[in-house]
N, C-alpha and C positions, 0 to 999 in steps of 0.2 A: 715565046709561049711554050714551045716544046720542051726547053730545058727546065722551066719552072714546073711543068707537069711531071717530069721525070723525078724531080726532087721531092715531090709530094708523096710519092709511093712509099719510100722507106720511112718517112715520118709517120704515115698511117700505120705501117707495120709495127713500128716501135710503140706507138700509142696502144695498139691492140695488145701487144705483149705486156705493157705496163698494167693494163686493166684486167688481164686474166687473173682469176683467183685460184682456179684449180686446173690441172692438166686433163681436161675431159677430151680434147681433140687437138690435133696438131697438123700443121701443114708447113711446107718449106717455101720461103721467099728469098731467092738469092742464096746467101750463105747463112740465113737465119731460120730457125724453127720457131713458128708461132704457136703459142698455147692459148686455148680458149676455155672459158669457164663452162662447166657442165650445166646445162639447162634442162631441167626435168619437167615434163608435162604432168600437171596434176591428174590423179586418177579421177575419172568421172563415174559416179555411181549410176546404177540403172534406175534408181528411185531415191527419193528423199522426202522427208516430212516438212511441211510448211503450214503453219497455223493449224496444226492438227489434221491436215489432209495429206494423203500419200500422193506425191507427184511422180508419175511415170515418166522416166527420161529415156525409155527405150526407143521411142519414136525418133527418127533421124533428125528432124528439125529441132525438136526439144533438146536432144543431146548436144547438137552443135551449138545452139544458142547458149546453153549452160556452159559448155566448154569454153566458148569465147569469153564470157564474163569471169569465170573462175580463173582462167589462165591470166587474163589481164589484171585482175585484182591481186592474184598471188605474186605477181612480179611488179606491182606498183608499190614497192617496199615502203617508201617513206609515208605515203598517205595511209596505207593499211596499218602500219605500226602506230601512227598517231591516232587512228580510229580506235584501236584497242586501248590505248592509254586514256583517251577521253571517255570511252564507254565506262570505264571504272569509276569515273567521277560523276557522270550524268545518268547512267542507267538506274542507280539507286533512287534518284528523284523521279524518274520517268516511269519506271515499271509499276509502282503502286497505283499510279493514275490510270494506266491501261487496265490493270486488274480491277480497279473500282468501276470501270466502265464496261467490263466484260469483253475486253479486246485482247486477242492473243498476244503473248509476249513477243512473238516473232515480228510483230509490226514495228518494234523498236528498230529493226534492221532497215526499215524504210527510211527512218530519219537519218540513218548512217549514209544512205545513198543520197538523200536530199541535200545534206549539208556537211557531210563528214563530221557531224557533231560539233561544228564550229558555231558557237552562239552568236557570233557577229557576221555570219554568212549573209551576203546579199548577192542575188543573181543579176545578170544584165537586164532581166525583165522586172527588177525591183522586188522579187520575192525575197522574204527576209526571215531570219531566225533559223533555229534548228529544223523546224517543220516547213519552212519556206512558204509561208502564206503570202499571197498577193495582197497589196494594199486595198484593192477593191473587194476582195473576198473576205478578208479577216473580220470586218465588222459584223457580217452575217453569222459569224460563229462566236460572237461576243468579245472580240478583241478590239480595243481602242487603238486607233492609228492617228497620231497628230504630230505636230512639230515638237511637242514637249513630252509626249508619252507614246510609246509604240509597244503594245503588249505582244506583238509577234516575237519579241525578244524576251518575253517573260516565260521561262521554261515550263513552269507549272501550268500557267494559263494556256499557253500555246499547245501543250500536250493534251490538255483537256479538250481544247477546240478540235485538234486532230482526231481525238476519239469520237467526238460528235459526228465528224465527217465520216469516219469509218463505219460507225453504227448505222448511219443513214444510208450509206452506199451499200452496205451488206444487206440491208433490208430490201434493196432494189435488185441486187445481182445474185445473192445467195452463195457466192464463193469469194474467197479472199484475193485470188489473183486478179479478178476483175475490179475489185475495190482498189488494189494497188495500181493497176493500169489507169483507172479513172483519176487517181491522185496526180498522175503525170499528164494524162491526155485530156482530162475533163470528163465529167459524167455525160454531158451531151454527146460528145464524140463517141465514147465507148458504147453508150446505149444505142446510138444510131447504127454503129457498125455491127453490134451484136444482132440487131434486127435485120440489117441489110445483108449480112453474110450468113444469117440463119444458123447461128451457133449460140451456145450458152456460156462459154468461157473465153476470156481474153487470150488464153493459150492457143485458141483456134482462129484468132483473128489475123488478118493481114493489115498491119498498121505501119505508120511511119517508123523509121528505124529506132528513134529515141524511145518511143513508147513500147515497141516490141522488145527492146533490150531491157527495159526498166525492171520488170518483175524478175528477170534472170539475174540482174545485178543485186537485187535484194536477196535472192537465193544464194548467190555467191558470197555476199557479206555474212549471212548466217553460217554457211558452211565453214568459212575460214575462221570466223570469230568463235565458233564452238569447238574448234580444234586447231588453234594457230600453230602449234608446234609441228603438226603434220605437214604444214606448208613452210616450215623453216623460220617461223617467227618465235624467237626465244626472248622472253621477258622474265624478270624477277619482280617481286612485289614492290621493290624500291623504284622500279621504272614507271609504275602506273601513276596517273594523276589521281590524287586523293579527294574524295568528297569532303566538303566543308560543312561544319555544323553552324547553324545560324540562330540568332534571336530574331524576333519579328517586332516591328513597330508600325502601327497604323498611322497614316497621315491623311487627315480629312479636310485640311485647309490648304491655303497657298504656302509655298516655300519660296522666300525671297531669294535665297542663295543656297543651292545644294552643296557647294564647296564649304560654306560656313556651317551648314547643318551637319555635314559629315565630320568636319573638324571638331565640333562640339561633342561628337561621339567617338573621338579617337581614331578617325579614319581620314584618309585623303579622299578627294573627289574621285580619283582614279580607282581607288579600292571600293568606293561605294558603287560606282557604275559597273565595275567588274562583277560585283555580286548582284546588281540590278541593271542589266543592260537595257531594260525597257525605259530607263531615264534617258531622254534624248536632248535635254537642254539643261542649262545651269540654274534654271528656276522652274517653279511649278505654279501657274496662276490658278488652276483648279476652280474655275468660276461656278461649277455645279456642286462643289463640295463632295466630290466623289472620294471614297476611301481607298487608298492605295496601301498595300502591305509591302513594307520595305524590309529586305533581308540585311541583317547586320552580323558579320562573322563573330562567333563567340570568342571570348578572350583566349588568346593563344592560337587561334585558327588561321592567323595570317602567316604563320611560320610552319614550314614543312616538317620540322622536327617534332612538332606537337600533334601532327595529324595521324600518326601511326601508319600502319601498312595494311589497310583493309583491301580485300580482294573480292570483287563482286562475283566473279566466276573463276573457280579454282583451276579450270582448264587453261586459263590465260597465262599462268606462270609455271615455272619449273618446280 
């Protein structure tokens, strides 16, 4: 056992050397000098804007909470890079819906935290879609959830449903941080704790760690996504995922086979469901004759060469 342990040490040293990207620091191990990558802590501002409100970060607990989330997100490179790429594709569809419901644009960053903008996201608790609605909650906001149709995966409908939640919660709390906290912790809990702890803002609540961190994670997403290059994220327009233009077709009856329906329109079943992830089965019985709007990529939109290089936020690219 002793010999094996001694052999592990130089292997670890060699691995550290191989992973080092820049000579920010060095130390000696036997006859080797090890170089480590330079790791820079993000600058934490004394205040920031969130949903049109100025958030004071000078208070020690506020500063430390924000520092934790900003540092973590800044160095979670893969997920943060994917988030920026996906935002370019989905924000153009989501932002107009928020605007129509008079919801601040910054609430888009809540979806970033909920699902990393993954349309197929499902949590261990079975919350689903970009906005992560629970199957028990979704119907009360107008979303159908069944074996054949799950509108939690319908980007436009789920975004409108989230806006309804936000507007109702804001009428109760009067500030957006409490609205955000309630989206994670539930209105019942947040309302009860605001009353029990005799405060008006979720920033002043003592809550479970997940909910305490939640609003600060939204703030970190906003901070990085509004100036990604300041945090080392370098993208060009060709790196971003591009929004797709669609034709729409209403379906008011049953569909015996979605694969055949798609093929008749020049699509594979996979391409149809990629555009309409709310389709959850290969058929649609539709006993009530409900009308569903199906998105069909316009001609040429299935190929990246035809999509152009649209950029939702010019700060995202060089």
